N, C-alpha and C positions, 0 to 999 in steps of 0.2 A: 570342474572349474579350476583354473590355475590360481596360484597365489596372487598373481597380478590382477586377474579378473575379480577375485574375491575382494582385494583391497580397493579396487575401483568401485565396486558395488557398495562397500561400507562407506567410502568417502562420499559418494553421491547421496546415499541415504542420510548421512550426517549433514550434508550441505542443505538438502531439502528440509530436514527437520529444523534447522537453525535459520532458515531464510523464508521460503514461500509458505511453509507451514507454521510460521511464527509471526505473521502479520496481525497486529491488533487493531490499528486505526490508520486513517488517512488524515494528513494534516493539510489544511488549506492555508497558503502563505501569501502575504502581500510583500512589498519591498521592505516593509518594516519588520517582518518576521511572521511567526505563526498567528493566525487569526482564529482558527477553530479546528477541532479534531472530531472526526466522525467515525463511528464504528461501522464496519461493513454490514449491509443488509443481508448479503448473501455471499457465500464463497462456493464457487463451482469447481470441482476437480475435473479438469479437461483431460489430463493424463497423469501418469506418475510423476512427471516433472513440470507440469503446467497447471496454474490456478487462475481463475477469473474472479475478481472481487467486484461487487456492486455497491456503490455508495450513492446516497441521495441527499441533496441539500434542499431544504424547503425555501420558501420565499424569504424567510426571516434569518436564514443561516448563511454565513460566508459572503455577505454583501461587501462590495468594494472592488478594487482592482486586484484580481488574483494573478500573482506572478509565478506561482509554482504549487505543485502538489507533491506530497511525500508520503511514502508508506513507512510506518513505524512498527516495530515489534520489540521483543525482548522485555515484555512486561509493560509496554506503553499503555497509557490510559487516555481518556478524553481530557485530562489535565495537561495543559501545555507544558512542554519542556522536559518530559520524561521518556524513557525508553531509548531505543536505538533506531536511527534513520536507516532504512534498508534500501530505499530507492527514491529518486526524485525526478520530477519532470517539470521543466520550465513551461510556463503558459503566458498568455496575454489576454485574459478574459475580464471584462467588466461585468459584474453581476449586481443586479438591483433587487429591490424588494418586490418587484413584480415578476421575478423569474425564479423558477426552481432549476436544479441542475442534477441530472442523472449521469453518473460516471461509471464506466466499465473499465477496469484496469486489469490487464492480463499480464502475468509474470511467468517466466519459464527459466528453469535451470538448464544451462547448456553444458554438457559434459565434453 
């Protein structure tokens, strides 16, 4: 392995460790800001650079006009406002207390 290849491998491993292997919670947001944070029910390793996170909101969680979802890491907890936002996705979903919501979010580090 050349020095260049070795450096690339170390950089990729570091990027994975500080990004997709460091997701703690998903945040559900309205236009006003964070509504609720949910811990993943499952994290599936698809490949060395890809993960699939599974989140479930019950009928009583996250009700309202959902404007975005975000993944948070770096020590994020279910308490709103802590950790580091790692990814975000705009949405336009109205969720009521008669609906549950199952979310699969796949992330991939592209080298």
